[in-house]
mmCIF file as Biopython writes it, N, C-alpha, C and O atoms, coordinates in Angstrom:
data_model
#
loop_
_atom_site.group_PDB
_atom_site.id
_atom_site.type_symbol
_atom_site.label_atom_id
_atom_site.label_alt_id
_atom_site.label_comp_id
_atom_site.label_asym_id
_atom_site.label_entity_id
_atom_site.label_seq_id
_atom_site.pdbx_PDB_ins_code
_atom_site.Cartn_x
_atom_site.Cartn_y
_atom_site.Cartn_z
_atom_site.occupancy
_atom_site.B_iso_or_equiv
_atom_site.auth_seq_id
_atom_site.auth_asym_id
_atom_site.pdbx_PDB_model_num
ATOM 1   N N  . MET A ? 1  ? 7.017   2.381   -4.253  1.0 0.0 1  A 1 
ATOM 2   C CA . MET A ? 1  ? 6.500   1.379   -5.128  1.0 0.0 1  A 1 
ATOM 3   C C  . MET A ? 1  ? 5.581   0.457   -4.319  1.0 0.0 1  A 1 
ATOM 4   O O  . MET A ? 1  ? 5.956   -0.028  -3.252  1.0 0.0 1  A 1 
ATOM 5   N N  . THR A ? 2  ? 4.411   0.231   -4.826  1.0 0.0 2  A 1 
ATOM 6   C CA . THR A ? 2  ? 3.418   -0.614  -4.170  1.0 0.0 2  A 1 
ATOM 7   C C  . THR A ? 2  ? 3.752   -2.080  -4.412  1.0 0.0 2  A 1 
ATOM 8   O O  . THR A ? 2  ? 4.115   -2.473  -5.521  1.0 0.0 2  A 1 
ATOM 9   N N  . THR A ? 3  ? 3.625   -2.878  -3.364  1.0 0.0 3  A 1 
ATOM 10  C CA . THR A ? 3  ? 3.901   -4.304  -3.478  1.0 0.0 3  A 1 
ATOM 11  C C  . THR A ? 3  ? 2.608   -5.105  -3.375  1.0 0.0 3  A 1 
ATOM 12  O O  . THR A ? 3  ? 1.559   -4.568  -3.019  1.0 0.0 3  A 1 
ATOM 13  N N  . ILE A ? 4  ? 2.694   -6.382  -3.689  1.0 0.0 4  A 1 
ATOM 14  C CA . ILE A ? 4  ? 1.547   -7.265  -3.582  1.0 0.0 4  A 1 
ATOM 15  C C  . ILE A ? 4  ? 1.072   -7.338  -2.129  1.0 0.0 4  A 1 
ATOM 16  O O  . ILE A ? 4  ? -0.122  -7.490  -1.868  1.0 0.0 4  A 1 
ATOM 17  N N  . ARG A ? 5  ? 1.997   -7.230  -1.200  1.0 0.0 5  A 1 
ATOM 18  C CA . ARG A ? 5  ? 1.636   -7.226  0.230   1.0 0.0 5  A 1 
ATOM 19  C C  . ARG A ? 5  ? 0.852   -5.972  0.589   1.0 0.0 5  A 1 
ATOM 20  O O  . ARG A ? 5  ? -0.088  -6.033  1.381   1.0 0.0 5  A 1 
ATOM 21  N N  . ASP A ? 6  ? 1.228   -4.846  0.016   1.0 0.0 6  A 1 
ATOM 22  C CA . ASP A ? 6  ? 0.493   -3.597  0.243   1.0 0.0 6  A 1 
ATOM 23  C C  . ASP A ? 6  ? -0.941  -3.724  -0.268  1.0 0.0 6  A 1 
ATOM 24  O O  . ASP A ? 6  ? -1.887  -3.322  0.410   1.0 0.0 6  A 1 
ATOM 25  N N  . ILE A ? 7  ? -1.091  -4.278  -1.451  1.0 0.0 7  A 1 
ATOM 26  C CA . ILE A ? 7  ? -2.420  -4.467  -2.047  1.0 0.0 7  A 1 
ATOM 27  C C  . ILE A ? 7  ? -3.261  -5.359  -1.135  1.0 0.0 7  A 1 
ATOM 28  O O  . ILE A ? 7  ? -4.420  -5.051  -0.856  1.0 0.0 7  A 1 
ATOM 29  N N  . ALA A ? 8  ? -2.678  -6.458  -0.675  1.0 0.0 8  A 1 
ATOM 30  C CA . ALA A ? 8  ? -3.391  -7.387  0.201   1.0 0.0 8  A 1 
ATOM 31  C C  . ALA A ? 8  ? -3.850  -6.702  1.486   1.0 0.0 8  A 1 
ATOM 32  O O  . ALA A ? 8  ? -4.984  -6.887  1.930   1.0 0.0 8  A 1 
ATOM 33  N N  . LYS A ? 9  ? -2.969  -5.923  2.068   1.0 0.0 9  A 1 
ATOM 34  C CA . LYS A ? 9  ? -3.296  -5.217  3.317   1.0 0.0 9  A 1 
ATOM 35  C C  . LYS A ? 9  ? -4.424  -4.216  3.090   1.0 0.0 9  A 1 
ATOM 36  O O  . LYS A ? 9  ? -5.353  -4.133  3.894   1.0 0.0 9  A 1 
ATOM 37  N N  . MET A ? 10 ? -4.347  -3.457  2.004   1.0 0.0 10 A 1 
ATOM 38  C CA . MET A ? 10 ? -5.386  -2.463  1.696   1.0 0.0 10 A 1 
ATOM 39  C C  . MET A ? 10 ? -6.739  -3.123  1.454   1.0 0.0 10 A 1 
ATOM 40  O O  . MET A ? 10 ? -7.780  -2.580  1.824   1.0 0.0 10 A 1 
ATOM 41  N N  . ALA A ? 11 ? -6.714  -4.297  0.831   1.0 0.0 11 A 1 
ATOM 42  C CA . ALA A ? 11 ? -7.960  -4.997  0.501   1.0 0.0 11 A 1 
ATOM 43  C C  . ALA A ? 11 ? -8.457  -5.864  1.655   1.0 0.0 11 A 1 
ATOM 44  O O  . ALA A ? 11 ? -9.597  -6.327  1.641   1.0 0.0 11 A 1 
ATOM 45  N N  . GLY A ? 12 ? -7.602  -6.082  2.651   1.0 0.0 12 A 1 
ATOM 46  C CA . GLY A ? 12 ? -7.987  -6.925  3.776   1.0 0.0 12 A 1 
ATOM 47  C C  . GLY A ? 12 ? -8.070  -8.392  3.406   1.0 0.0 12 A 1 
ATOM 48  O O  . GLY A ? 12 ? -8.918  -9.128  3.910   1.0 0.0 12 A 1 
ATOM 49  N N  . VAL A ? 13 ? -7.170  -8.810  2.512   1.0 0.0 13 A 1 
ATOM 50  C CA . VAL A ? 13 ? -7.147  -10.193 2.052   1.0 0.0 13 A 1 
ATOM 51  C C  . VAL A ? 13 ? -5.720  -10.726 2.126   1.0 0.0 13 A 1 
ATOM 52  O O  . VAL A ? 13 ? -4.795  -9.991  2.472   1.0 0.0 13 A 1 
ATOM 53  N N  . SER A ? 14 ? -5.545  -11.989 1.804   1.0 0.0 14 A 1 
ATOM 54  C CA . SER A ? 14 ? -4.212  -12.585 1.809   1.0 0.0 14 A 1 
ATOM 55  C C  . SER A ? 14 ? -3.458  -12.235 0.526   1.0 0.0 14 A 1 
ATOM 56  O O  . SER A ? 14 ? -4.049  -11.854 -0.484  1.0 0.0 14 A 1 
ATOM 57  N N  . VAL A ? 15 ? -2.152  -12.375 0.599   1.0 0.0 15 A 1 
ATOM 58  C CA . VAL A ? 15 ? -1.309  -12.183 -0.577  1.0 0.0 15 A 1 
ATOM 59  C C  . VAL A ? 15 ? -1.701  -13.198 -1.648  1.0 0.0 15 A 1 
ATOM 60  O O  . VAL A ? 15 ? -1.676  -12.891 -2.839  1.0 0.0 15 A 1 
ATOM 61  N N  . ALA A ? 16 ? -2.061  -14.407 -1.220  1.0 0.0 16 A 1 
ATOM 62  C CA . ALA A ? 16 ? -2.470  -15.442 -2.173  1.0 0.0 16 A 1 
ATOM 63  C C  . ALA A ? 16 ? -3.696  -15.003 -2.964  1.0 0.0 16 A 1 
ATOM 64  O O  . ALA A ? 16 ? -3.776  -15.264 -4.164  1.0 0.0 16 A 1 
ATOM 65  N N  . SER A ? 17 ? -4.647  -14.343 -2.319  1.0 0.0 17 A 1 
ATOM 66  C CA . SER A ? 17 ? -5.847  -13.869 -3.025  1.0 0.0 17 A 1 
ATOM 67  C C  . SER A ? 17 ? -5.490  -12.830 -4.072  1.0 0.0 17 A 1 
ATOM 68  O O  . SER A ? 17 ? -6.022  -12.847 -5.182  1.0 0.0 17 A 1 
ATOM 69  N N  . VAL A ? 18 ? -4.593  -11.931 -3.717  1.0 0.0 18 A 1 
ATOM 70  C CA . VAL A ? 18 ? -4.161  -10.909 -4.677  1.0 0.0 18 A 1 
ATOM 71  C C  . VAL A ? 18 ? -3.449  -11.581 -5.846  1.0 0.0 18 A 1 
ATOM 72  O O  . VAL A ? 18 ? -3.669  -11.217 -7.001  1.0 0.0 18 A 1 
ATOM 73  N N  . SER A ? 19 ? -2.609  -12.546 -5.552  1.0 0.0 19 A 1 
ATOM 74  C CA . SER A ? 19 ? -1.905  -13.280 -6.605  1.0 0.0 19 A 1 
ATOM 75  C C  . SER A ? 19 ? -2.886  -13.967 -7.540  1.0 0.0 19 A 1 
ATOM 76  O O  . SER A ? 19 ? -2.705  -13.956 -8.758  1.0 0.0 19 A 1 
ATOM 77  N N  . ARG A ? 20 ? -3.927  -14.567 -6.969  1.0 0.0 20 A 1 
ATOM 78  C CA . ARG A ? 20 ? -4.931  -15.238 -7.807  1.0 0.0 20 A 1 
ATOM 79  C C  . ARG A ? 20 ? -5.619  -14.266 -8.752  1.0 0.0 20 A 1 
ATOM 80  O O  . ARG A ? 20 ? -5.899  -14.601 -9.903  1.0 0.0 20 A 1 
ATOM 81  N N  . VAL A ? 21 ? -5.889  -13.064 -8.263  1.0 0.0 21 A 1 
ATOM 82  C CA . VAL A ? 21 ? -6.527  -12.052 -9.115  1.0 0.0 21 A 1 
ATOM 83  C C  . VAL A ? 21 ? -5.568  -11.595 -10.206 1.0 0.0 21 A 1 
ATOM 84  O O  . VAL A ? 21 ? -5.949  -11.505 -11.373 1.0 0.0 21 A 1 
ATOM 85  N N  . ILE A ? 22 ? -4.332  -11.309 -9.832  1.0 0.0 22 A 1 
ATOM 86  C CA . ILE A ? 22 ? -3.334  -10.844 -10.805 1.0 0.0 22 A 1 
ATOM 87  C C  . ILE A ? 22 ? -3.110  -11.878 -11.898 1.0 0.0 22 A 1 
ATOM 88  O O  . ILE A ? 22 ? -3.025  -11.536 -13.078 1.0 0.0 22 A 1 
ATOM 89  N N  . ASN A ? 23 ? -3.015  -13.156 -11.500 1.0 0.0 23 A 1 
ATOM 90  C CA . ASN A ? 23 ? -2.712  -14.226 -12.450 1.0 0.0 23 A 1 
ATOM 91  C C  . ASN A ? 23 ? -3.959  -14.891 -13.019 1.0 0.0 23 A 1 
ATOM 92  O O  . ASN A ? 23 ? -3.866  -15.799 -13.845 1.0 0.0 23 A 1 
ATOM 93  N N  . ASN A ? 24 ? -5.122  -14.434 -12.573 1.0 0.0 24 A 1 
ATOM 94  C CA . ASN A ? 24 ? -6.400  -14.978 -13.029 1.0 0.0 24 A 1 
ATOM 95  C C  . ASN A ? 24 ? -6.452  -16.502 -12.869 1.0 0.0 24 A 1 
ATOM 96  O O  . ASN A ? 24 ? -6.827  -17.233 -13.786 1.0 0.0 24 A 1 
ATOM 97  N N  . THR A ? 25 ? -6.064  -16.948 -11.682 1.0 0.0 25 A 1 
ATOM 98  C CA . THR A ? 25 ? -6.100  -18.370 -11.355 1.0 0.0 25 A 1 
ATOM 99  C C  . THR A ? 25 ? -6.849  -18.558 -10.044 1.0 0.0 25 A 1 
ATOM 100 O O  . THR A ? 25 ? -7.019  -17.605 -9.284  1.0 0.0 25 A 1 
ATOM 101 N N  . GLY A ? 26 ? -7.286  -19.747 -9.783  1.0 0.0 26 A 1 
ATOM 102 C CA . GLY A ? 26 ? -7.923  -20.057 -8.514  1.0 0.0 26 A 1 
ATOM 103 C C  . GLY A ? 26 ? -9.263  -19.363 -8.338  1.0 0.0 26 A 1 
ATOM 104 O O  . GLY A ? 26 ? -9.747  -18.649 -9.216  1.0 0.0 26 A 1 
ATOM 105 N N  . ARG A ? 27 ? -9.829  -19.596 -7.194  1.0 0.0 27 A 1 
ATOM 106 C CA . ARG A ? 27 ? -11.147 -19.047 -6.905  1.0 0.0 27 A 1 
ATOM 107 C C  . ARG A ? 27 ? -11.053 -17.859 -5.968  1.0 0.0 27 A 1 
ATOM 108 O O  . ARG A ? 27 ? -10.450 -17.940 -4.898  1.0 0.0 27 A 1 
ATOM 109 N N  . VAL A ? 28 ? -11.657 -16.757 -6.380  1.0 0.0 28 A 1 
ATOM 110 C CA . VAL A ? 28 ? -11.768 -15.559 -5.560  1.0 0.0 28 A 1 
ATOM 111 C C  . VAL A ? 28 ? -13.180 -15.038 -5.777  1.0 0.0 28 A 1 
ATOM 112 O O  . VAL A ? 28 ? -13.641 -14.935 -6.914  1.0 0.0 28 A 1 
ATOM 113 N N  . GLY A ? 29 ? -13.865 -14.709 -4.687  1.0 0.0 29 A 1 
ATOM 114 C CA . GLY A ? 29 ? -15.224 -14.193 -4.814  1.0 0.0 29 A 1 
ATOM 115 C C  . GLY A ? 29 ? -15.260 -12.950 -5.689  1.0 0.0 29 A 1 
ATOM 116 O O  . GLY A ? 29 ? -14.291 -12.192 -5.741  1.0 0.0 29 A 1 
ATOM 117 N N  . GLU A ? 30 ? -16.367 -12.743 -6.371  1.0 0.0 30 A 1 
ATOM 118 C CA . GLU A ? 30 ? -16.484 -11.625 -7.309  1.0 0.0 30 A 1 
ATOM 119 C C  . GLU A ? 30 ? -16.310 -10.273 -6.619  1.0 0.0 30 A 1 
ATOM 120 O O  . GLU A ? 30 ? -15.641 -9.388  -7.154  1.0 0.0 30 A 1 
ATOM 121 N N  . ALA A ? 31 ? -16.905 -10.105 -5.433  1.0 0.0 31 A 1 
ATOM 122 C CA . ALA A ? 31 ? -16.773 -8.833  -4.703  1.0 0.0 31 A 1 
ATOM 123 C C  . ALA A ? 31 ? -15.320 -8.587  -4.308  1.0 0.0 31 A 1 
ATOM 124 O O  . ALA A ? 31 ? -14.820 -7.467  -4.410  1.0 0.0 31 A 1 
ATOM 125 N N  . THR A ? 32 ? -14.654 -9.636  -3.859  1.0 0.0 32 A 1 
ATOM 126 C CA . THR A ? 32 ? -13.240 -9.528  -3.475  1.0 0.0 32 A 1 
ATOM 127 C C  . THR A ? 32 ? -12.384 -9.223  -4.695  1.0 0.0 32 A 1 
ATOM 128 O O  . THR A ? 32 ? -11.487 -8.382  -4.632  1.0 0.0 32 A 1 
ATOM 129 N N  . ARG A ? 33 ? -12.656 -9.901  -5.801  1.0 0.0 33 A 1 
ATOM 130 C CA . ARG A ? 33 ? -11.913 -9.671  -7.042  1.0 0.0 33 A 1 
ATOM 131 C C  . ARG A ? 33 ? -12.027 -8.207  -7.479  1.0 0.0 33 A 1 
ATOM 132 O O  . ARG A ? 33 ? -11.034 -7.575  -7.839  1.0 0.0 33 A 1 
ATOM 133 N N  . LYS A ? 34 ? -13.236 -7.690  -7.440  1.0 0.0 34 A 1 
ATOM 134 C CA . LYS A ? 34 ? -13.457 -6.295  -7.849  1.0 0.0 34 A 1 
ATOM 135 C C  . LYS A ? 34 ? -12.741 -5.328  -6.917  1.0 0.0 34 A 1 
ATOM 136 O O  . LYS A ? 34 ? -12.166 -4.339  -7.370  1.0 0.0 34 A 1 
ATOM 137 N N  . ARG A ? 35 ? -12.774 -5.615  -5.589  1.0 0.0 35 A 1 
ATOM 138 C CA . ARG A ? 35 ? -12.102 -4.747  -4.617  1.0 0.0 35 A 1 
ATOM 139 C C  . ARG A ? 35 ? -10.597 -4.736  -4.880  1.0 0.0 35 A 1 
ATOM 140 O O  . ARG A ? 35 ? -9.973  -3.675  -4.871  1.0 0.0 35 A 1 
ATOM 141 N N  . ILE A ? 36 ? -10.019 -5.898  -5.110  1.0 0.0 36 A 1 
ATOM 142 C CA . ILE A ? 36 ? -8.575  -5.989  -5.375  1.0 0.0 36 A 1 
ATOM 143 C C  . ILE A ? 36 ? -8.237  -5.276  -6.683  1.0 0.0 36 A 1 
ATOM 144 O O  . ILE A ? 36 ? -7.263  -4.526  -6.744  1.0 0.0 36 A 1 
ATOM 145 N N  . GLN A ? 37 ? -9.026  -5.502  -7.719  1.0 0.0 37 A 1 
ATOM 146 C CA . GLN A ? 37 ? -8.766  -4.856  -9.010  1.0 0.0 37 A 1 
ATOM 147 C C  . GLN A ? 37 ? -8.853  -3.341  -8.898  1.0 0.0 37 A 1 
ATOM 148 O O  . GLN A ? 37 ? -8.078  -2.631  -9.538  1.0 0.0 37 A 1 
ATOM 149 N N  . GLU A ? 38 ? -9.771  -2.842  -8.106  1.0 0.0 38 A 1 
ATOM 150 C CA . GLU A ? 38 ? -9.908  -1.389  -7.926  1.0 0.0 38 A 1 
ATOM 151 C C  . GLU A ? 38 ? -8.685  -0.814  -7.215  1.0 0.0 38 A 1 
ATOM 152 O O  . GLU A ? 38 ? -8.188  0.248   -7.590  1.0 0.0 38 A 1 
ATOM 153 N N  . ILE A ? 39 ? -8.204  -1.510  -6.194  1.0 0.0 39 A 1 
ATOM 154 C CA . ILE A ? 39 ? -7.010  -1.047  -5.478  1.0 0.0 39 A 1 
ATOM 155 C C  . ILE A ? 39 ? -5.798  -1.088  -6.399  1.0 0.0 39 A 1 
ATOM 156 O O  . ILE A ? 39 ? -4.972  -0.176  -6.378  1.0 0.0 39 A 1 
ATOM 157 N N  . ILE A ? 40 ? -5.687  -2.134  -7.203  1.0 0.0 40 A 1 
ATOM 158 C CA . ILE A ? 40 ? -4.581  -2.232  -8.167  1.0 0.0 40 A 1 
ATOM 159 C C  . ILE A ? 40 ? -4.623  -1.030  -9.117  1.0 0.0 40 A 1 
ATOM 160 O O  . ILE A ? 40 ? -3.594  -0.422  -9.414  1.0 0.0 40 A 1 
ATOM 161 N N  . LYS A ? 41 ? -5.809  -0.707  -9.579  1.0 0.0 41 A 1 
ATOM 162 C CA . LYS A ? 41 ? -5.971  0.428   -10.502 1.0 0.0 41 A 1 
ATOM 163 C C  . LYS A ? 41 ? -5.631  1.750   -9.819  1.0 0.0 41 A 1 
ATOM 164 O O  . LYS A ? 41 ? -4.932  2.585   -10.393 1.0 0.0 41 A 1 
ATOM 165 N N  . GLN A ? 42 ? -6.120  1.939   -8.608  1.0 0.0 42 A 1 
ATOM 166 C CA . GLN A ? 42 ? -5.886  3.189   -7.873  1.0 0.0 42 A 1 
ATOM 167 C C  . GLN A ? 42 ? -4.410  3.413   -7.567  1.0 0.0 42 A 1 
ATOM 168 O O  . GLN A ? 42 ? -3.931  4.547   -7.594  1.0 0.0 42 A 1 
ATOM 169 N N  . THR A ? 43 ? -3.698  2.340   -7.279  1.0 0.0 43 A 1 
ATOM 170 C CA . THR A ? 43 ? -2.290  2.459   -6.894  1.0 0.0 43 A 1 
ATOM 171 C C  . THR A ? 43 ? -1.337  2.324   -8.077  1.0 0.0 43 A 1 
ATOM 172 O O  . THR A ? 43 ? -0.123  2.443   -7.913  1.0 0.0 43 A 1 
ATOM 173 N N  . ASN A ? 44 ? -1.884  2.075   -9.269  1.0 0.0 44 A 1 
ATOM 174 C CA . ASN A ? 44 ? -1.048  1.867   -10.457 1.0 0.0 44 A 1 
ATOM 175 C C  . ASN A ? 44 ? -0.046  0.738   -10.237 1.0 0.0 44 A 1 
ATOM 176 O O  . ASN A ? 44 ? 1.104   0.820   -10.667 1.0 0.0 44 A 1 
ATOM 177 N N  . TYR A ? 45 ? -0.498  -0.315  -9.565  1.0 0.0 45 A 1 
ATOM 178 C CA . TYR A ? 45 ? 0.369   -1.462  -9.270  1.0 0.0 45 A 1 
ATOM 179 C C  . TYR A ? 45 ? 0.767   -2.185  -10.551 1.0 0.0 45 A 1 
ATOM 180 O O  . TYR A ? 45 ? -0.059  -2.458  -11.421 1.0 0.0 45 A 1 
ATOM 181 N N  . VAL A ? 46 ? 2.053   -2.483  -10.636 1.0 0.0 46 A 1 
ATOM 182 C CA . VAL A ? 46 ? 2.588   -3.283  -11.736 1.0 0.0 46 A 1 
ATOM 183 C C  . VAL A ? 46 ? 3.468   -4.350  -11.095 1.0 0.0 46 A 1 
ATOM 184 O O  . VAL A ? 46 ? 4.364   -4.018  -10.319 1.0 0.0 46 A 1 
ATOM 185 N N  . PRO A ? 47 ? 3.231   -5.631  -11.402 1.0 0.0 47 A 1 
ATOM 186 C CA . PRO A ? 47 ? 4.071   -6.679  -10.821 1.0 0.0 47 A 1 
ATOM 187 C C  . PRO A ? 47 ? 5.546   -6.465  -11.164 1.0 0.0 47 A 1 
ATOM 188 O O  . PRO A ? 47 ? 5.887   -6.063  -12.276 1.0 0.0 47 A 1 
ATOM 189 N N  . ASN A ? 48 ? 6.401   -6.739  -10.198 1.0 0.0 48 A 1 
ATOM 190 C CA . ASN A ? 48 ? 7.837   -6.597  -10.381 1.0 0.0 48 A 1 
ATOM 191 C C  . ASN A ? 48 ? 8.338   -7.747  -11.249 1.0 0.0 48 A 1 
ATOM 192 O O  . ASN A ? 48 ? 8.330   -8.902  -10.821 1.0 0.0 48 A 1 
ATOM 193 N N  . GLN A ? 49 ? 8.770   -7.434  -12.456 1.0 0.0 49 A 1 
ATOM 194 C CA . GLN A ? 49 ? 9.184   -8.465  -13.406 1.0 0.0 49 A 1 
ATOM 195 C C  . GLN A ? 49 ? 10.412  -9.230  -12.926 1.0 0.0 49 A 1 
ATOM 196 O O  . GLN A ? 49 ? 10.526  -10.430 -13.174 1.0 0.0 49 A 1 
ATOM 197 N N  . THR A ? 50 ? 11.326  -8.555  -12.246 1.0 0.0 50 A 1 
ATOM 198 C CA . THR A ? 50 ? 12.516  -9.234  -11.735 1.0 0.0 50 A 1 
ATOM 199 C C  . THR A ? 50 ? 12.119  -10.274 -10.700 1.0 0.0 50 A 1 
ATOM 200 O O  . THR A ? 50 ? 12.617  -11.399 -10.725 1.0 0.0 50 A 1 
ATOM 201 N N  . ALA A ? 51 ? 11.230  -9.906  -9.797  1.0 0.0 51 A 1 
ATOM 202 C CA . ALA A ? 51 ? 10.776  -10.849 -8.772  1.0 0.0 51 A 1 
ATOM 203 C C  . ALA A ? 51 ? 10.056  -12.031 -9.406  1.0 0.0 51 A 1 
ATOM 204 O O  . ALA A ? 51 ? 10.239  -13.172 -8.983  1.0 0.0 51 A 1 
ATOM 205 N N  . ARG A ? 52 ? 9.245   -11.764 -10.410 1.0 0.0 52 A 1 
ATOM 206 C CA . ARG A ? 52 ? 8.526   -12.851 -11.072 1.0 0.0 52 A 1 
ATOM 207 C C  . ARG A ? 52 ? 9.500   -13.809 -11.754 1.0 0.0 52 A 1 
ATOM 208 O O  . ARG A ? 52 ? 9.312   -15.024 -11.709 1.0 0.0 52 A 1 
ATOM 209 N N  . THR A ? 53 ? 10.529  -13.268 -12.380 1.0 0.0 53 A 1 
ATOM 210 C CA . THR A ? 53 ? 11.520  -14.099 -13.062 1.0 0.0 53 A 1 
ATOM 211 C C  . THR A ? 53 ? 12.274  -14.952 -12.051 1.0 0.0 53 A 1 
ATOM 212 O O  . THR A ? 53 ? 12.494  -16.142 -12.278 1.0 0.0 53 A 1 
ATOM 213 N N  . LEU A ? 54 ? 12.668  -14.347 -10.939 1.0 0.0 54 A 1 
ATOM 214 C CA . LEU A ? 54 ? 13.382  -15.105 -9.914  1.0 0.0 54 A 1 
ATOM 215 C C  . LEU A ? 54 ? 12.498  -16.213 -9.346  1.0 0.0 54 A 1 
ATOM 216 O O  . LEU A ? 54 ? 12.962  -17.332 -9.129  1.0 0.0 54 A 1 
ATOM 217 N N  . TYR A ? 55 ? 11.237  -15.904 -9.108  1.0 0.0 55 A 1 
ATOM 218 C CA . TYR A ? 55 ? 10.317  -16.896 -8.570  1.0 0.0 55 A 1 
ATOM 219 C C  . TYR A ? 55 ? 10.126  -18.060 -9.543  1.0 0.0 55 A 1 
ATOM 220 O O  . TYR A ? 55 ? 10.070  -19.219 -9.134  1.0 0.0 55 A 1 
ATOM 221 N N  . GLN A ? 56 ? 10.028  -17.741 -10.814 1.0 0.0 56 A 1 
ATOM 222 C CA . GLN A ? 56 ? 9.825   -18.777 -11.823 1.0 0.0 56 A 1 
ATOM 223 C C  . GLN A ? 56 ? 11.107  -19.510 -12.172 1.0 0.0 56 A 1 
ATOM 224 O O  . GLN A ? 56 ? 11.078  -20.523 -12.871 1.0 0.0 56 A 1 
ATOM 225 N N  . LYS A ? 57 ? 12.237  -18.999 -11.684 1.0 0.0 57 A 1 
ATOM 226 C CA . LYS A ? 57 ? 13.554  -19.608 -11.906 1.0 0.0 57 A 1 
ATOM 227 C C  . LYS A ? 57 ? 13.876  -19.739 -13.383 1.0 0.0 57 A 1 
ATOM 228 O O  . LYS A ? 57 ? 14.412  -20.754 -13.829 1.0 0.0 57 A 1 
ATOM 229 N N  . LYS A ? 58 ? 13.548  -18.712 -14.126 1.0 0.0 58 A 1 
ATOM 230 C CA . LYS A ? 58 ? 13.850  -18.695 -15.561 1.0 0.0 58 A 1 
ATOM 231 C C  . LYS A ? 58 ? 14.918  -17.632 -15.800 1.0 0.0 58 A 1 
ATOM 232 O O  . LYS A ? 58 ? 14.610  -16.489 -16.139 1.0 0.0 58 A 1 
ATOM 233 N N  . PHE A ? 59 ? 16.153  -18.019 -15.622 1.0 0.0 59 A 1 
ATOM 234 C CA . PHE A ? 59 ? 17.255  -17.096 -15.763 1.0 0.0 59 A 1 
ATOM 235 C C  . PHE A ? 59 ? 17.746  -17.053 -17.202 1.0 0.0 59 A 1 
ATOM 236 O O  . PHE A ? 59 ? 17.759  -18.072 -17.892 1.0 0.0 59 A 1 
ATOM 237 N N  . GLN A ? 60 ? 18.140  -15.895 -17.643 1.0 0.0 60 A 1 
ATOM 238 C CA . GLN A ? 60 ? 18.664  -15.717 -18.992 1.0 0.0 60 A 1 
ATOM 239 C C  . GLN A ? 60 ? 20.174  -15.472 -18.905 1.0 0.0 60 A 1 
ATOM 240 O O  . GLN A ? 60 ? 20.695  -14.543 -19.523 1.0 0.0 60 A 1 
ATOM 241 N N  . THR A ? 61 ? 20.858  -16.297 -18.148 1.0 0.0 61 A 1 
ATOM 242 C CA . THR A ? 61 ? 22.285  -16.116 -17.920 1.0 0.0 61 A 1 
ATOM 243 C C  . THR A ? 61 ? 23.074  -17.207 -18.625 1.0 0.0 61 A 1 
ATOM 244 O O  . THR A ? 61 ? 22.719  -18.384 -18.563 1.0 0.0 61 A 1 
ATOM 245 N N  . ASP A ? 62 ? 24.130  -16.811 -19.284 1.0 0.0 62 A 1 
ATOM 246 C CA . ASP A ? 62 ? 25.025  -17.775 -19.902 1.0 0.0 62 A 1 
ATOM 247 C C  . ASP A ? 62 ? 26.173  -18.020 -18.927 1.0 0.0 62 A 1 
ATOM 248 O O  . ASP A ? 62 ? 27.092  -17.207 -18.827 1.0 0.0 62 A 1 
ATOM 249 N N  . TRP A ? 63 ? 26.118  -19.134 -18.212 1.0 0.0 63 A 1 
ATOM 250 C CA . TRP A ? 63 ? 27.110  -19.417 -17.182 1.0 0.0 63 A 1 
ATOM 251 C C  . TRP A ? 63 ? 28.516  -19.596 -17.756 1.0 0.0 63 A 1 
ATOM 252 O O  . TRP A ? 63 ? 29.485  -19.522 -17.000 1.0 0.0 63 A 1 
ATOM 253 N N  . ALA A ? 64 ? 28.660  -19.821 -19.029 1.0 0.0 64 A 1 
ATOM 254 C CA . ALA A ? 64 ? 29.986  -19.969 -19.637 1.0 0.0 64 A 1 
ATOM 255 C C  . ALA A ? 64 ? 30.785  -18.674 -19.512 1.0 0.0 64 A 1 
ATOM 256 O O  . ALA A ? 64 ? 32.016  -18.694 -19.515 1.0 0.0 64 A 1 
ATOM 257 N N  . ASP A ? 65 ? 30.069  -17.536 -19.402 1.0 0.0 65 A 1 
ATOM 258 C CA . ASP A ? 65 ? 30.745  -16.243 -19.262 1.0 0.0 65 A 1 
ATOM 259 C C  . ASP A ? 65 ? 31.434  -16.098 -17.925 1.0 0.0 65 A 1 
ATOM 260 O O  . ASP A ? 65 ? 32.261  -15.202 -17.758 1.0 0.0 65 A 1 
ATOM 261 N N  . TYR A ? 66 ? 31.118  -16.958 -16.961 1.0 0.0 66 A 1 
ATOM 262 C CA . TYR A ? 66 ? 31.652  -16.809 -15.611 1.0 0.0 66 A 1 
ATOM 263 C C  . TYR A ? 66 ? 32.705  -17.856 -15.263 1.0 0.0 66 A 1 
ATOM 264 O O  . TYR A ? 66 ? 33.103  -17.961 -14.102 1.0 0.0 66 A 1 
ATOM 265 N N  . SER A ? 67 ? 33.158  -18.621 -16.227 1.0 0.0 67 A 1 
ATOM 266 C CA . SER A ? 67 ? 34.125  -19.665 -15.910 1.0 0.0 67 A 1 
ATOM 267 C C  . SER A ? 67 ? 35.547  -19.159 -16.037 1.0 0.0 67 A 1 
ATOM 268 O O  . SER A ? 67 ? 36.493  -19.911 -15.805 1.0 0.0 67 A 1 
#
């Protein structure tokens, strides 16, 4: 499974740049954006939803079940 770090390494950019392209935020040069998007397409990269949920701290857990 390809990770955001793999994409960054292949594109020769930072993980932050890849994140900006994926989330369409921040400033990334057009040539860099296209290079990252092409690598994402070639590798069939899909962001890991579990990792994104953990990062955003949006848990769908009912803690009452664990008392």
